[in-house]
Backbone as JSON, one array per atom type, in Angstrom:
{
  "sequence": "MTEFWVSQGNKWCDFCKIFISNNPSSIRNHELGQRHKDNVAQRLNSMREQKLAKEKEQKEAAHALEQIEAKAKRSYQKDMASFQEARDSNLQALVTQGDGNGTANGFSGEWEMDGSSGYYYNQTSGFYYDPNSGFYYTEALGKWVPQEEALASICVTSGSIQKKLALKKPSSSETGPSTLHNKGSVTSQSAPPPGPVVSNALNPMRTAKGAPSKLTLHKRKRQDEKPKVVSAEEVAALKAREAAKKRVEEREKSLLGLYKH",
  "N": [[-152.85, 7.33, -196.51], [-151.93, 7.22, -193.14], [-153.93, 7.2, -190.24], [-153.91, 8.3, -186.87], [-154.97, 7.53, -183.59], [-155.81, 9.93, -181.19], [-155.92, 10.65, -177.61], [-158.39, 12.57, -176.32], [-158.61, 13.4, -173.53], [-160.09, 14.19, -170.26], [-162.51, 16.59, -169.09], [-162.86, 18.61, -166.21], [-165.56, 19.32, -164.15], [-166.25, 22.05, -162.3], [-168.43, 22.71, -160.61], [-170.13, 20.42, -160.57], [-168.34, 18.46, -159.74], [-167.29, 16.41, -161.24], [-165.82, 14.5, -163.9], [-166.1, 14.91, -167.33], [-166.38, 14.09, -170.95], [-164.07, 15.6, -173.19], [-165.15, 17.13, -175.32], [-167.09, 19.18, -177.61], [-169.83, 18.54, -177.78], [-170.48, 16.7, -175.71], [-169.67, 18.52, -173.59], [-171.59, 20.45, -173.92], [-174.01, 19.09, -173.63], [-173.86, 18.44, -170.9], [-173.88, 20.89, -169.6], [-176.45, 21.86, -170.17], [-177.88, 20.13, -168.61], [-179.93, 19.3, -165.82], [-178.88, 18.72, -163.44], [-176.32, 20.14, -163.43], [-177.24, 22.72, -163.66], [-178.63, 23.17, -161.32], [-176.51, 23.0, -159.45], [-175.01, 25.07, -160.08], [-176.65, 27.18, -159.5], [-176.81, 26.85, -156.85], [-174.35, 27.39, -156.07], [-174.0, 30.11, -156.67], [-176.02, 31.23, -154.86], [-174.79, 30.6, -152.46], [-172.33, 32.12, -152.72], [-173.51, 34.62, -152.61], [-174.67, 34.64, -150.16], [-172.46, 34.63, -148.54], [-171.26, 37.05, -149.28], [-173.27, 38.91, -148.19], [-173.08, 38.27, -145.44], [-170.35, 38.85, -144.92], [-170.45, 41.81, -145.23], [-172.33, 42.4, -143.29], [-170.78, 41.81, -141.1], [-168.72, 43.64, -141.39], [-170.18, 46.03, -141.03], [-170.93, 45.65, -138.4], [-168.26, 45.73, -136.98], [-167.62, 48.47, -137.68], [-169.48, 49.74, -136.3], [-168.95, 48.89, -133.7], [-166.48, 50.07, -133.45], [-167.04, 52.67, -133.55], [-168.48, 53.0, -131.18], [-166.3, 52.34, -129.27], [-164.67, 54.51, -129.85], [-166.12, 56.79, -128.94], [-166.71, 56.18, -126.38], [-164.03, 56.3, -125.4], [-163.41, 58.96, -126.02], [-165.31, 60.14, -124.17], [-164.17, 59.34, -121.76], [-161.76, 60.53, -121.94], [-162.24, 63.38, -121.84], [-163.4, 63.44, -119.28], [-161.11, 62.66, -117.78], [-159.38, 64.79, -118.54], [-160.81, 66.97, -117.27], [-160.66, 66.34, -114.63], [-158.03, 66.39, -114.34], [-157.51, 69.11, -114.84], [-158.69, 70.16, -112.8], [-157.37, 69.23, -110.53], [-154.86, 70.46, -111.19], [-155.57, 73.15, -110.87], [-156.29, 73.23, -108.15], [-153.73, 72.46, -107.1], [-152.09, 74.81, -107.85], [-153.57, 76.78, -106.7], [-153.01, 76.07, -103.98], [-150.25, 76.54, -103.86], [-150.07, 79.42, -104.32], [-151.73, 80.47, -102.19], [-150.23, 79.61, -100.14], [-150.78, 77.48, -98.35], [-150.88, 76.28, -95.14], [-150.71, 78.75, -94.04], [-148.5, 79.21, -92.46], [-146.25, 79.9, -93.78], [-145.75, 77.58, -95.35], [-146.35, 75.42, -98.14], [-148.11, 72.82, -99.3], [-146.56, 71.36, -97.72], [-143.9, 72.02, -97.98], [-141.48, 74.4, -97.19], [-141.0, 78.16, -97.5], [-141.36, 80.12, -100.43], [-142.75, 79.57, -103.67], [-141.71, 80.16, -106.79], [-142.2, 81.2, -110.27], [-140.21, 79.5, -112.6], [-138.94, 80.78, -115.5], [-137.16, 79.85, -117.46], [-137.2, 77.04, -117.16], [-139.98, 76.42, -116.99], [-141.29, 75.41, -114.84], [-142.36, 75.51, -111.4], [-140.3, 76.83, -108.83], [-138.74, 76.31, -105.71], [-136.82, 78.13, -103.56], [-135.89, 77.48, -101.01], [-136.01, 74.71, -100.39], [-134.99, 73.71, -102.82], [-136.4, 72.45, -104.8], [-138.08, 71.49, -107.87], [-141.28, 71.99, -109.14], [-143.91, 70.57, -111.04], [-146.9, 71.69, -112.22], [-148.71, 70.26, -113.96], [-148.31, 67.47, -113.9], [-148.03, 67.04, -111.03], [-145.7, 66.31, -109.81], [-142.32, 66.22, -108.14], [-139.07, 67.68, -108.5], [-135.55, 67.21, -107.91], [-131.98, 68.0, -107.72], [-130.65, 66.47, -106.13], [-132.13, 64.03, -105.84], [-132.32, 63.38, -108.56], [-134.5, 62.61, -110.26], [-138.02, 62.64, -111.07], [-140.53, 62.76, -108.62], [-143.24, 61.69, -106.46], [-145.28, 63.72, -104.05], [-144.95, 62.59, -101.49], [-142.58, 61.14, -101.46], [-140.96, 63.25, -102.04], [-141.09, 64.96, -99.72], [-140.23, 63.24, -97.73], [-137.65, 62.75, -98.45], [-136.68, 65.36, -97.94], [-136.79, 65.37, -95.16], [-135.04, 63.36, -94.5], [-132.6, 64.62, -95.43], [-132.41, 66.87, -93.85], [-132.08, 65.69, -91.29], [-129.65, 64.35, -91.57], [-128.04, 66.61, -91.97], [-128.24, 67.81, -89.39], [-127.2, 65.78, -87.74], [-124.54, 65.89, -88.58], [-123.71, 68.44, -87.64], [-124.07, 68.19, -84.92], [-122.01, 66.34, -84.42], [-119.72, 67.63, -85.1], [-119.8, 69.83, -83.25], [-118.29, 70.5, -80.24], [-118.45, 68.95, -77.01], [-119.52, 69.93, -73.57], [-117.96, 68.43, -71.86], [-115.69, 67.91, -73.16], [-114.32, 70.16, -73.24], [-112.89, 70.48, -70.8], [-110.79, 70.33, -67.92], [-108.84, 68.51, -68.69], [-108.75, 68.63, -71.57], [-107.85, 71.19, -71.65], [-105.21, 70.76, -70.62], [-104.14, 69.01, -72.59], [-104.29, 70.83, -74.7], [-102.36, 72.58, -73.87], [-100.15, 71.03, -73.76], [-99.74, 70.41, -76.33], [-99.2, 73.09, -77.57], [-96.88, 73.49, -76.1], [-95.34, 71.5, -77.39], [-95.29, 72.39, -79.82], [-93.78, 74.64, -79.57], [-90.34, 76.04, -80.09], [-87.54, 73.98, -79.52], [-85.2, 73.75, -76.82], [-81.78, 74.77, -76.85], [-79.11, 74.14, -79.21], [-79.74, 73.69, -82.75], [-79.48, 71.15, -84.89], [-79.0, 71.1, -88.12], [-77.79, 69.81, -90.27], [-77.53, 66.55, -91.79], [-77.53, 63.41, -89.75], [-76.19, 61.42, -90.8], [-73.34, 61.54, -92.69], [-72.79, 60.26, -95.0], [-75.06, 59.9, -96.4], [-76.87, 60.93, -98.89], [-78.84, 63.89, -100.28], [-82.02, 63.61, -102.05], [-81.56, 63.89, -105.41], [-79.54, 65.66, -105.13], [-76.06, 65.99, -105.13], [-73.48, 64.45, -102.93], [-71.53, 66.0, -100.33], [-69.31, 65.03, -99.77], [-68.39, 63.67, -102.19], [-68.17, 65.86, -103.89], [-65.92, 67.11, -102.91], [-63.85, 65.4, -102.97], [-60.62, 64.11, -102.95], [-58.13, 63.51, -105.2], [-56.08, 60.5, -105.81], [-52.45, 60.63, -105.36], [-50.92, 58.94, -106.86], [-52.46, 58.21, -109.01], [-52.99, 57.63, -112.36], [-52.98, 59.55, -115.4], [-55.72, 60.02, -117.55], [-55.63, 58.49, -120.76], [-55.99, 60.04, -123.87], [-57.13, 59.48, -127.05], [-56.15, 60.36, -130.54], [-58.43, 60.42, -132.21], [-60.52, 60.88, -130.37], [-59.87, 63.37, -129.52], [-60.2, 64.97, -131.93], [-62.94, 64.46, -132.26], [-63.95, 65.74, -130.06], [-63.21, 68.55, -130.79], [-64.71, 68.87, -133.16], [-67.25, 68.69, -132.15], [-67.39, 70.88, -130.33], [-67.11, 72.92, -132.3], [-69.52, 72.56, -133.85], [-71.38, 73.28, -131.91], [-70.74, 75.97, -131.55], [-71.56, 76.8, -134.06], [-74.25, 76.41, -133.94], [-75.2, 77.96, -131.8], [-74.53, 80.58, -132.9], [-76.43, 80.51, -135.09], [-78.75, 80.69, -133.73], [-78.87, 83.03, -132.31], [-79.98, 85.31, -133.68], [-82.73, 84.39, -133.51], [-83.39, 84.41, -130.83], [-83.73, 87.08, -130.2], [-81.87, 88.78, -129.03], [-79.81, 90.2, -130.24], [-79.36, 92.56, -132.76], [-79.53, 93.08, -136.23]],
  "CA": [[-152.42, 8.17, -195.34], [-152.22, 6.52, -191.94], [-154.53, 7.94, -189.12], [-153.51, 7.91, -185.46], [-155.98, 7.8, -182.62], [-155.31, 10.78, -180.13], [-156.86, 10.57, -176.67], [-158.72, 14.1, -175.97], [-158.75, 13.67, -172.08], [-161.46, 14.46, -169.65], [-162.74, 17.98, -168.61], [-163.25, 18.64, -164.82], [-166.7, 20.42, -163.85], [-165.89, 22.53, -160.76], [-169.65, 22.8, -160.02], [-170.71, 19.12, -160.36], [-167.22, 17.81, -159.13], [-167.11, 15.2, -162.04], [-165.13, 14.54, -165.19], [-166.79, 14.63, -168.47], [-165.57, 14.07, -171.97], [-163.57, 16.95, -173.55], [-165.59, 17.45, -176.72], [-168.09, 20.16, -177.5], [-171.11, 17.84, -177.65], [-170.54, 16.29, -174.18], [-169.79, 19.77, -172.52], [-172.94, 21.25, -174.05], [-175.13, 18.34, -172.93], [-173.69, 18.54, -169.38], [-174.21, 22.12, -169.13], [-177.88, 21.86, -170.29], [-178.56, 19.24, -167.89], [-180.69, 19.91, -164.77], [-177.92, 18.77, -162.25], [-175.42, 21.18, -163.61], [-178.04, 24.07, -163.46], [-178.82, 23.4, -159.81], [-175.23, 23.2, -158.69], [-174.53, 26.5, -160.45], [-177.58, 28.06, -158.7], [-176.51, 26.65, -155.37], [-172.96, 28.01, -155.95], [-174.4, 31.44, -156.67], [-176.59, 31.49, -153.71], [-173.83, 30.59, -151.35], [-171.7, 33.23, -152.82], [-174.45, 35.75, -152.28], [-174.9, 34.61, -148.69], [-171.1, 34.91, -148.01], [-170.95, 38.39, -149.34], [-174.04, 39.42, -147.24], [-172.39, 38.03, -144.12], [-169.13, 39.79, -144.8], [-170.96, 43.2, -145.16], [-172.87, 42.47, -141.87], [-169.58, 41.81, -140.15], [-167.96, 45.0, -141.51], [-170.93, 47.0, -140.41], [-170.89, 45.5, -136.85], [-167.05, 46.05, -136.62], [-167.55, 49.82, -137.8], [-170.41, 50.11, -135.16], [-168.19, 48.61, -132.45], [-165.34, 51.21, -133.26], [-167.61, 54.02, -133.21], [-168.82, 52.9, -129.69], [-165.31, 52.42, -128.59], [-164.02, 55.96, -129.88], [-167.09, 57.55, -128.18], [-166.3, 55.92, -124.92], [-162.81, 56.76, -125.11], [-163.64, 60.43, -125.98], [-165.89, 60.65, -122.87], [-163.16, 59.22, -120.65], [-160.64, 61.5, -122.08], [-163.01, 64.73, -121.37], [-163.41, 63.33, -117.7], [-159.71, 62.79, -117.31], [-158.95, 66.24, -118.61], [-161.54, 67.75, -116.43], [-160.1, 66.01, -113.39], [-156.49, 66.9, -114.35], [-157.41, 70.6, -114.7], [-159.12, 70.55, -111.47], [-156.13, 69.1, -109.73], [-153.84, 71.45, -111.44], [-156.04, 74.45, -110.39], [-156.05, 73.12, -106.8], [-152.25, 72.66, -106.72], [-151.59, 76.14, -108.11], [-154.18, 77.53, -105.66], [-152.13, 75.83, -102.73], [-148.96, 77.22, -103.99], [-150.43, 80.91, -104.31], [-152.2, 80.85, -100.81], [-149.21, 79.17, -99.0], [-151.29, 76.31, -97.62], [-151.62, 76.47, -93.7], [-150.53, 80.04, -93.41], [-147.24, 79.36, -91.71], [-145.13, 79.95, -94.69], [-145.41, 76.42, -96.08], [-147.24, 75.08, -99.18], [-147.94, 71.41, -99.65], [-145.48, 70.7, -96.64], [-142.71, 72.71, -98.25], [-141.3, 75.75, -96.43], [-140.51, 79.0, -98.57], [-142.4, 80.51, -101.56], [-142.62, 79.03, -104.97], [-141.8, 81.09, -107.92], [-142.19, 80.52, -111.64], [-138.93, 79.6, -113.39], [-139.15, 81.0, -116.89], [-136.21, 78.95, -118.31], [-137.73, 75.49, -117.24], [-141.42, 76.38, -117.05], [-141.72, 74.79, -113.58], [-142.08, 76.3, -110.25], [-139.05, 76.47, -108.11], [-138.6, 76.6, -104.31], [-135.23, 78.29, -103.23], [-135.66, 76.89, -99.73], [-135.92, 73.23, -100.51], [-134.41, 73.53, -104.07], [-137.37, 71.47, -105.58], [-138.97, 71.99, -108.88], [-142.77, 71.42, -109.1], [-144.75, 70.5, -112.19], [-148.3, 71.43, -111.86], [-149.33, 69.37, -114.82], [-148.26, 66.13, -113.3], [-147.94, 66.9, -109.62], [-144.47, 65.73, -109.37], [-141.32, 67.15, -107.84], [-137.84, 67.24, -108.93], [-134.38, 68.06, -107.24], [-130.91, 67.49, -108.28], [-130.03, 65.48, -105.08], [-132.68, 62.75, -106.3], [-132.11, 63.14, -109.96], [-135.71, 62.01, -110.75], [-139.3, 63.22, -110.69], [-141.01, 62.0, -107.49], [-144.52, 62.43, -105.94], [-145.08, 64.69, -103.04], [-144.55, 61.87, -100.27], [-141.14, 60.89, -101.43], [-140.07, 64.59, -101.83], [-141.07, 65.36, -98.31], [-139.42, 62.19, -97.11], [-136.12, 63.2, -98.75], [-136.29, 66.6, -97.21], [-136.65, 64.95, -93.69], [-133.79, 62.62, -94.39], [-131.61, 65.42, -95.59], [-132.27, 67.83, -92.53], [-131.75, 64.93, -90.15], [-128.25, 64.12, -91.76], [-127.24, 67.78, -91.47], [-128.29, 68.02, -87.9], [-126.34, 64.88, -87.18], [-123.2, 66.25, -88.92], [-123.44, 69.55, -86.84], [-123.81, 67.58, -83.55], [-120.62, 65.54, -84.33], [-118.61, 68.78, -85.3], [-119.69, 70.69, -82.11], [-117.58, 69.88, -78.96], [-119.33, 68.87, -75.82], [-118.9, 70.58, -72.33], [-117.06, 67.52, -71.13], [-114.52, 67.8, -73.87], [-113.72, 71.46, -72.9], [-112.68, 70.46, -69.43], [-109.29, 70.44, -67.6], [-107.96, 67.41, -69.42], [-108.59, 69.16, -72.77], [-106.84, 72.47, -71.67], [-104.0, 70.21, -70.44], [-103.74, 68.62, -73.83], [-103.93, 71.94, -75.68], [-100.89, 73.19, -73.32], [-98.97, 70.07, -74.3], [-99.6, 70.73, -78.01], [-98.48, 74.27, -77.59], [-95.49, 73.25, -75.7], [-94.52, 70.66, -78.35], [-94.92, 73.12, -81.2], [-92.64, 75.7, -79.37], [-89.11, 75.56, -80.62], [-86.88, 73.19, -78.36], [-84.12, 74.53, -76.19], [-80.53, 74.28, -77.31], [-78.64, 74.19, -80.68], [-80.55, 72.95, -83.7], [-78.55, 70.45, -86.0], [-79.65, 71.25, -89.48], [-77.1, 68.82, -91.2], [-77.85, 65.13, -91.51], [-76.46, 62.73, -88.94], [-75.31, 60.43, -91.5], [-72.76, 62.32, -93.76], [-72.69, 59.56, -96.22], [-76.36, 59.8, -96.98], [-77.02, 62.26, -99.94], [-80.29, 64.16, -100.39], [-82.55, 63.25, -103.34], [-81.33, 64.91, -106.61], [-78.28, 66.57, -104.81], [-74.79, 65.33, -104.92], [-72.87, 64.42, -101.71], [-70.47, 66.78, -100.17], [-67.9, 64.13, -99.81], [-68.12, 63.34, -103.54], [-67.62, 66.88, -104.54], [-64.48, 67.6, -102.37], [-63.19, 64.1, -103.02], [-59.4, 64.29, -103.35], [-57.68, 62.32, -105.98], [-54.87, 59.89, -105.43], [-51.36, 61.21, -105.95], [-50.36, 57.85, -107.73], [-53.41, 57.84, -110.07], [-52.41, 57.88, -113.77], [-53.91, 60.53, -116.2], [-56.45, 59.26, -118.65], [-54.97, 58.73, -122.08], [-56.96, 60.48, -124.79], [-56.5, 59.42, -128.47], [-56.29, 61.51, -131.45], [-59.76, 60.56, -132.81], [-61.26, 61.53, -129.39], [-59.64, 64.85, -129.52], [-60.71, 65.38, -133.04], [-64.39, 64.58, -132.11], [-64.24, 66.79, -129.01], [-63.11, 69.71, -131.44], [-65.84, 68.96, -134.04], [-68.47, 68.94, -131.34], [-67.48, 72.32, -130.09], [-67.34, 73.73, -133.32], [-70.97, 72.49, -134.09], [-72.09, 73.92, -130.81], [-70.72, 77.4, -131.82], [-72.41, 77.19, -135.16], [-75.81, 76.46, -133.67], [-75.24, 79.24, -131.07], [-74.56, 81.61, -133.95], [-77.67, 80.63, -135.8], [-80.05, 81.11, -132.76], [-78.66, 84.44, -131.8], [-81.08, 86.07, -134.21], [-84.14, 83.8, -133.07], [-83.72, 84.93, -129.49], [-84.01, 88.51, -130.12], [-80.84, 89.42, -128.18], [-78.92, 90.78, -131.15], [-80.01, 93.33, -133.89], [-78.55, 92.88, -137.42]],
  "C": [[-152.73, 7.32, -194.06], [-152.84, 7.58, -191.11], [-154.02, 7.39, -187.77], [-154.58, 8.53, -184.57], [-155.26, 8.73, -181.37], [-156.31, 10.75, -179.01], [-157.03, 12.27, -176.33], [-158.71, 14.35, -174.39], [-159.96, 13.97, -171.68], [-161.42, 15.94, -169.17], [-163.28, 17.97, -167.15], [-164.48, 19.8, -164.64], [-166.53, 20.76, -162.36], [-167.34, 22.57, -159.95], [-170.25, 21.45, -159.58], [-169.63, 18.23, -159.56], [-167.05, 16.4, -159.71], [-166.34, 15.56, -163.26], [-166.07, 14.2, -166.25], [-165.85, 14.63, -169.79], [-165.31, 15.4, -172.64], [-163.97, 17.08, -175.08], [-166.82, 18.36, -176.58], [-169.56, 19.56, -177.24], [-171.5, 17.37, -176.17], [-170.53, 17.5, -173.29], [-171.06, 20.43, -172.54], [-174.09, 20.49, -173.31], [-175.05, 18.24, -171.53], [-174.02, 19.74, -168.93], [-175.6, 22.41, -169.21], [-178.52, 20.93, -169.4], [-178.93, 20.01, -166.5], [-179.59, 19.77, -163.45], [-176.89, 19.79, -162.22], [-176.07, 22.52, -163.29], [-178.31, 24.28, -161.98], [-177.67, 23.48, -159.11], [-174.94, 24.47, -159.03], [-175.52, 27.41, -159.6], [-177.19, 28.0, -157.36], [-175.19, 27.37, -155.07], [-173.32, 29.51, -155.8], [-174.95, 32.0, -155.35], [-175.56, 31.46, -152.41], [-172.83, 31.66, -151.49], [-172.31, 34.46, -152.37], [-174.38, 35.78, -150.66], [-173.6, 35.1, -148.01], [-170.77, 36.42, -148.06], [-171.92, 39.34, -148.38], [-173.46, 39.41, -145.74], [-171.27, 38.9, -143.87], [-169.55, 41.21, -144.77], [-171.65, 43.35, -143.77], [-171.71, 42.53, -140.91], [-168.74, 43.14, -140.16], [-168.88, 46.12, -140.96], [-171.03, 46.9, -138.84], [-169.51, 46.05, -136.29], [-166.99, 47.68, -136.65], [-168.28, 50.34, -136.5], [-169.62, 49.99, -133.76], [-166.94, 49.67, -132.36], [-165.95, 52.37, -132.93], [-168.0, 54.02, -131.82], [-167.42, 53.08, -128.82], [-164.71, 53.9, -128.63], [-165.03, 56.89, -128.94], [-166.94, 57.39, -126.8], [-164.93, 56.52, -124.53], [-162.82, 58.27, -125.11], [-164.16, 60.99, -124.55], [-164.94, 60.57, -121.69], [-162.08, 60.17, -120.66], [-161.2, 62.92, -121.44], [-162.93, 64.55, -119.78], [-162.02, 63.44, -117.27], [-159.12, 64.14, -117.39], [-159.48, 67.13, -117.48], [-160.98, 67.71, -114.88], [-158.81, 66.52, -113.16], [-156.55, 68.38, -114.24], [-158.0, 70.96, -113.42], [-157.98, 70.23, -110.46], [-154.99, 70.04, -110.03], [-154.22, 72.76, -110.81], [-155.88, 74.4, -108.83], [-154.62, 73.25, -106.36], [-151.65, 74.17, -106.95], [-152.25, 77.07, -107.14], [-153.42, 77.35, -104.23], [-150.84, 76.43, -102.76], [-149.03, 78.76, -103.76], [-150.74, 81.29, -102.85], [-151.38, 80.47, -99.7], [-149.98, 78.25, -98.12], [-151.88, 76.75, -96.19], [-151.3, 77.74, -93.17], [-149.37, 80.32, -92.63], [-146.0, 79.41, -92.68], [-144.75, 78.63, -95.36], [-146.65, 76.09, -97.02], [-146.97, 73.54, -99.68], [-146.89, 70.6, -98.72], [-144.17, 71.26, -97.04], [-142.6, 74.2, -97.78], [-140.75, 76.76, -97.67], [-141.61, 79.26, -99.65], [-141.85, 79.76, -102.78], [-142.95, 80.05, -106.04], [-141.6, 80.46, -109.1], [-140.84, 80.7, -112.31], [-139.21, 79.66, -114.81], [-138.32, 80.13, -117.87], [-136.77, 77.54, -118.4], [-139.26, 75.33, -117.35], [-141.9, 75.61, -115.97], [-141.61, 75.85, -112.38], [-141.09, 75.94, -109.36], [-139.13, 76.96, -106.53], [-137.1, 76.78, -103.92], [-134.95, 77.65, -101.95], [-135.19, 75.49, -99.74], [-135.09, 72.94, -101.75], [-135.01, 72.52, -104.94], [-137.93, 72.19, -106.6], [-140.27, 71.45, -108.75], [-143.44, 71.69, -110.44], [-146.15, 70.45, -111.91], [-149.23, 70.72, -112.71], [-149.39, 67.91, -114.28], [-148.21, 65.97, -111.74], [-146.77, 66.4, -109.05], [-143.48, 66.73, -108.83], [-139.95, 66.62, -108.24], [-136.56, 67.99, -108.2], [-132.98, 67.34, -107.7], [-130.19, 66.35, -107.36], [-130.74, 63.98, -105.48], [-132.53, 62.48, -107.77], [-133.32, 62.57, -110.71], [-136.94, 62.67, -110.3], [-140.02, 62.11, -109.66], [-142.32, 62.52, -107.14], [-144.18, 63.14, -104.58], [-144.54, 63.78, -101.66], [-143.03, 61.68, -100.23], [-140.35, 62.13, -101.44], [-139.97, 64.94, -100.37], [-140.16, 64.52, -97.41], [-137.86, 62.37, -97.38], [-135.69, 64.42, -98.14], [-135.96, 66.22, -95.67], [-135.23, 64.25, -93.54], [-132.53, 63.66, -94.37], [-131.18, 66.38, -94.38], [-131.77, 67.03, -91.56], [-130.12, 64.62, -90.3], [-127.36, 65.39, -91.37], [-127.17, 68.07, -90.11], [-127.26, 67.04, -87.13], [-124.73, 65.37, -87.37], [-122.84, 67.53, -87.76], [-123.18, 69.17, -85.34], [-122.43, 66.96, -83.47], [-119.47, 66.65, -84.36], [-118.59, 69.62, -83.87], [-119.16, 70.09, -80.84], [-118.54, 70.02, -77.82], [-118.57, 69.69, -74.67], [-117.75, 69.81, -71.58], [-115.56, 67.48, -71.71], [-113.63, 69.06, -73.73], [-113.23, 71.47, -71.55], [-111.22, 70.68, -69.1], [-108.31, 69.71, -68.24], [-107.67, 68.08, -70.97], [-107.66, 70.31, -72.68], [-105.45, 71.87, -71.44], [-103.24, 69.75, -71.72], [-103.3, 69.73, -74.7], [-102.6, 72.65, -75.11], [-99.87, 72.41, -73.81], [-98.66, 70.22, -75.8], [-98.87, 71.83, -78.23], [-96.98, 74.33, -77.39], [-94.69, 72.5, -76.66], [-94.39, 71.43, -79.64], [-93.97, 74.22, -80.76], [-91.38, 75.05, -79.79], [-88.29, 74.92, -79.35], [-85.7, 73.94, -77.95], [-82.87, 73.93, -76.78], [-80.28, 74.44, -78.89], [-79.52, 73.43, -81.48], [-79.54, 72.28, -84.62], [-79.4, 70.41, -87.23], [-78.92, 70.24, -90.39], [-77.62, 67.33, -90.8], [-76.9, 64.48, -90.6], [-75.66, 61.75, -89.68], [-74.69, 61.12, -92.71], [-72.7, 61.66, -95.19], [-74.05, 59.42, -97.09], [-76.63, 60.99, -97.72], [-78.5, 62.41, -99.89], [-80.69, 63.69, -101.86], [-82.35, 64.26, -104.34], [-79.96, 65.79, -106.22], [-76.97, 65.76, -104.66], [-74.29, 65.43, -103.48], [-71.74, 65.41, -101.68], [-69.17, 66.1, -100.29], [-67.48, 63.78, -101.23], [-67.59, 64.58, -104.22], [-66.17, 67.32, -104.06], [-63.54, 66.37, -102.23], [-61.68, 64.41, -103.59], [-58.89, 62.99, -104.32], [-56.37, 61.78, -105.51], [-53.73, 60.48, -106.26], [-50.73, 60.1, -106.99], [-51.33, 57.45, -108.98], [-52.91, 58.46, -111.3], [-53.39, 58.56, -114.51], [-54.44, 59.69, -117.21], [-55.86, 59.58, -119.98], [-56.08, 58.96, -123.03], [-56.34, 60.16, -126.31], [-56.77, 60.23, -129.4], [-57.74, 61.46, -131.99], [-60.68, 61.23, -131.71], [-61.15, 63.01, -129.41], [-60.2, 65.51, -130.66], [-62.24, 65.54, -132.9], [-64.67, 65.58, -131.13], [-64.31, 68.22, -129.79], [-64.34, 69.88, -132.39], [-67.12, 69.22, -133.32], [-68.58, 70.46, -130.77], [-67.6, 73.21, -131.22], [-68.8, 73.76, -133.85], [-71.83, 73.15, -133.14], [-71.99, 75.39, -131.01], [-71.47, 77.74, -132.91], [-73.91, 77.36, -134.81], [-76.07, 77.65, -132.73], [-75.44, 80.52, -132.06], [-75.9, 81.71, -134.7], [-78.81, 81.06, -134.91], [-79.97, 82.44, -132.17], [-79.87, 85.25, -132.27], [-82.47, 85.7, -133.77], [-84.43, 84.25, -131.89], [-83.9, 86.28, -129.32], [-83.02, 89.27, -129.3], [-79.95, 90.23, -129.12], [-79.82, 91.5, -132.35], [-78.92, 93.28, -135.06], [-78.81, 94.09, -138.24]]
}
């Protein structure tokens, strides 16, 4: 029997980073060596140090998160306190009517609580007020705005209304003798003119829209005009159309409710 030599290859040692013979005796000798033992111990120490460093990093991150949450909670409580204080002051200004002249926060009129929307409503200015945010809303602006913009929009609106009233109101100079003379001329022009009124059109050939001309209605036929020749097929078709029309009328009499059966 013939025997063949088979190569067993080499084995890689991950701790020592070398190749060794891939047989039990070589592997056992290498693992029992001092070099391999030192490399294994060094690997274990490095893994232990990495684990401790990772745990330390996790503890520091958790501590930092706790500090951030505590700081955010203190800031939130502070903001809520200032917000409640501002809300109470705004409501107090609405209730006490500010300067005592019927105005609150620069708005004339009284503020009433609107149950449907949950905001305060001013009937004089048409503004809604949100005490939580301190913003104002009106349909003219179509958005929530701070108090300064709301007061500015009221001033602009009142100025435009006064300008329109000033333009509509006639001045004293316009009501002078010339104006009266113009009014007299207008009334004289609106009065009926003297003399007979011609209702017919000046051009008899021109017809009104949708109406036939009188000349075409009373137009005479020529004496020498030949009568139109009607064929037998046309006469039969006319008779058939009249008969069909009568049948349709007979069927529709009961539907119209004019006759009782």
